Structures are given as structure tokens and as C-alpha cells.
N, C-alpha and C positions, 0 to 999 in steps of 0.2 A: 572484414569491421568496418564497419559503418565512421562518420566522424564524430559520431554520440558515445561511442567507444572507446572513441582516443580521447575524447575531451576528459582533459583533467577532471576528477571526482568534483573535487571542494569549488571547480569553477562551474560545473554541471551546476553542481543544487544551489549557488549563487546567481545562475541564469536564471533555473525552472521553477525554481522554488516558489518566485516573485510572481512568477506568472499566472501559476494555482492559484494563488489570493487574488490577483487581477479577475481572473476567470470568473471565480466563485461573487465575484461585485456585479459584476455585469447583467443589465437586467433589459438589453434591448435585442429585441429579437434579427435583426438584420446584423449589427455585431458578433452576435453568438454565431451565426452563420459562417460570416467570414474565419470567426476562429477558431468551429470546427472544420473546414474546409482546411486552413495552415495546418491544424494539429494531424489533418489525417496524412499531409504532405509530411510531417516531421516524424509520425509512426510511421509511413512507407520508408521513407528516407533514414531511419534507424536500422531497416532490415530487418525488421520484427513479425512473430506469423500473425496473420490477419485472423487464421483459425484459432489461435489463440486469443486473440482480441475479441473476438465473437463470443467465445466460452466464458472469461470472463466478465464481459458485460453481461449476459444474460443474470450470472448470477446476480451480480448488483443489480439486475432490473429486480428482482424479486422483492427486494427490500423496497427500493422505491416506487413499486406499482402500485398499492394503495394510498401514498401520498398523494400520488400522479392524480388516483381516481376523484381524492377529495378533493384535491384543486380544480378536477374539471369539472366539479355538479357542484360548486360553490357559485354564490349569487352574484348579479352583477347588476346592469343596468341597459346594456345591447343582445339583445338575444340570437346565438349564431344559429340554433339549430334545435326546430323541434318535432317533436315523436312523441305524440299522445300525449301524455299530462308530464313527460320529461322534457325539459329546455336546458338546453348548453349554452352560457354566456362567454360572449368571448373572453370578457375579462379569464373566465376558469380558465378556457380556452391557452390565455395565452402564456397564464400562470405556468398550467401545466407543460406548454412549449418552452419557456425557459428553463424553467426544471429538467424537464430531460436534454437540453441542449449544455446546460450546465454539467450536467449528468458526467454524458458522453466524452463532453470537454476534456473535465477533470480528470474523469476515469483514463481517455488515451495518454493523455500527458503526464499523470503518476505511472502509466506503464514504459514509456518509456525512458522516465527517471529511476526505475527502478528495477527493468529488466536490461540495461545499459550499463550495470553499476553491478560490482561486487561485491556480493559480503563481506570479504577482506576489506575492501577498497570505503565500505561504507564505514567501517568501523575505524579507518584511519579519519575519514571526514569529520567522525564523533570527538574525537579526540581534538582534531585538527581547533574545532570551535568549544575546545574548552570541555568538553564531557570528563570527568573523574576519569581516569585509568579501571579504579575499579567496579564503575559502572557497565564499561565495556566489555570487561571478563565476565561480568555476570550475565551479561547478555549473550554473547556466543557460548560462553558454557553451556547457557539453557539453550541455545539453537541444537546446540552439537548434540548433547546428551538428549533430546526428548528423542531422536531416533535411536536412542541405545536403549530406553525405557522401555518405547509400545514394543518389541519384538517379546521383553520380557513382561508384559502383562498377557498379550496373545500368547504365549506358553501356557502361562497359569492358569489363562483360559480354557483351554483347549484340555490340559490336562484333568482340570475340572467336568467337563466335558464329556471326558473320556471314564470318567469314573463313575457317571450318572447324573452328573447334577446338569438339573435347569430350571431357569428364571422365575420365582414366582415371589408372592410376595409374603408366603409362612418362610419362606428360608432368607429373609432376610439380614441376620442371624452369620448365615455363612458367606450371605457378598460381605456384609461390613470386616471377618476374617478377612478376604482377600484384599481387600481395600489395606487392612492391617495389616497383611504379610508384603503385601507391595510396596507400601511405605517405607516398611522396615527396610526393603530390598535394599529399596533407591537409596537410603539414607546408607547405606553401606556400601553401597556401589558409590556414591557421591565420597565417601570416607577413603577408597583404595584410590580414585583419580588424584581426590587431593596431595594424596601422600607420592603420587607419582610425578606431579605435578610441582611439590617441594624438592624431590631427589633430582630432578630436570632443573632446578634453580630461580622456578617463581619465586616471585615477592622481593628479589635480591633487584639492587640498583646497578643498571648496565646504563651505557652509554646510547644518549638518542643517534641514531640516526638521522644525518644533515638532510634534509627537502630541499628539494629548489623547489620554487616557487617560478608561476607564472609573470612573462613583463607583460605589460598593459596593453604594446604593439602585439603581440603574439596573438593567435589563435582564438588563444585561452578567455583569454583578456576581452578582445575582440568579440567573442560568443556571450558572453555575458554584459557586454555596450549593446548586443545586438535585441537581446532579450529581454532588456530593464525599457528601452526604447517602445520595442512593439508592443510592452506591459504599460509604458505610458499613453501610449495613442489609443491602446485598448480601454484602458480605464475611464478617457476624456470621452471617448466616441458611446462609451456601451452604461457607466452608471447612470441610473436614473436621481 
């Protein structure tokens, strides 16, 4: 288990989240290159899978590919490459490289922040930062019962396929009936879950457990200070 896994979630968010905003404001290629190398060291130090990093980055690249091409072929004053009637200016190339550098660096740091923190720890962080308990309960229930509703929908689809149903625009009435039945069953399921939670004491006031907060000279607080110092230096040298 790496130091990022042992880092207290509240301190991790306070340390790494400002870095995300600082990296989003960097406009110099040299500083972005240094930030990218630093994020690679951080990702490797967290002990995460590089294969998973590449898979997630490939998914994100699809959304930014069109914007990158638009920036690449935008006008400018300094021609960088000519190919027939096609001209790529240095200003457009620089804008595309800045976008790519920001994307890779932000994605890498976000993966470190998300994959080294459990879902229950994120809920505790939200409550610590003042998010109402009702909203956190809604979030955790929504996340939990997505996995319960999906098998129900798959079973309903399979049963309709076994009865000879095939998707077609003339059968929109049956598709609407499937959606309506699914919503009714989902509502019934939510009622059962709510009654079970009430029987287990949900909604009753309970004593809050005392939480121990790290001191500034511990490695939790030291990590926050280091991250903020790095963020200030990067912003000073990288913001245009």
C-alpha cells in the first residue's frame, strides 16, 4: 500500500484538488512538460496500473480529439508545416499541445485522487466538508442500487426476446410498456429498501463518532503544504 493510500482522505483532497485547478491554468509548454513528468512519478509511486491508465486516457482522448484538431488547424502568423494547400501554424500547434498536456496531467492526477480513495472515504470527506447527510445518503443509495436495477432490466429484456420480441419502430408501444414496467418495479424495490432501512434504525439520531484530525507537523499536514507549494510555483511560472 502506497503513501497515497495511507494519506488521510480529507488531507488528500485538500492537497491534490488545488493542483488540479493550478494545472488547468498553466499555459507554458515547458512547465506542462515538468508537471507531466511529476504526475507520472506520482502515479507510479501510487502503485497504480499503467495499463488501466492507458485505457482510461484512450477513452478521454476520443472526446478531445475533435477540439484538438480544430486548434491544430486554426490560423496564426508563424507557419510550421506546409503540405500542399494545408498549412499548420505554430500558434495552433502550441494550443493543441497545451490542451493535450493539460488533459494528460489532469487525468493522471485525478486517477491518483480517485483510485487511492474508497467510496466510503469519499462520503466521509463530503460530510466533513459540510455536505448534508441526506445528499450523501442519496448518493450512496444511487450508486449501490444501480447494480440492483441493471440485472432486473436485463432479465426483462431477455424474457421479451424469448417471447419473440425484436426492436422495431412499429413496436414503440411495447418498448414504452417495458420502460413503464421497469419504473414500477424500481419504485416497488425502493419502497422495500426504505422499509428495511427504517426497521434497521435509519433516520434515528445516533451519537457521532469522534474523528481525530491530523496535526500540521504530521505527514498528512506536510503533504498538504508540499502540494500547495508545488502548486504556487507551477502557477507562478506557468500561468500566462
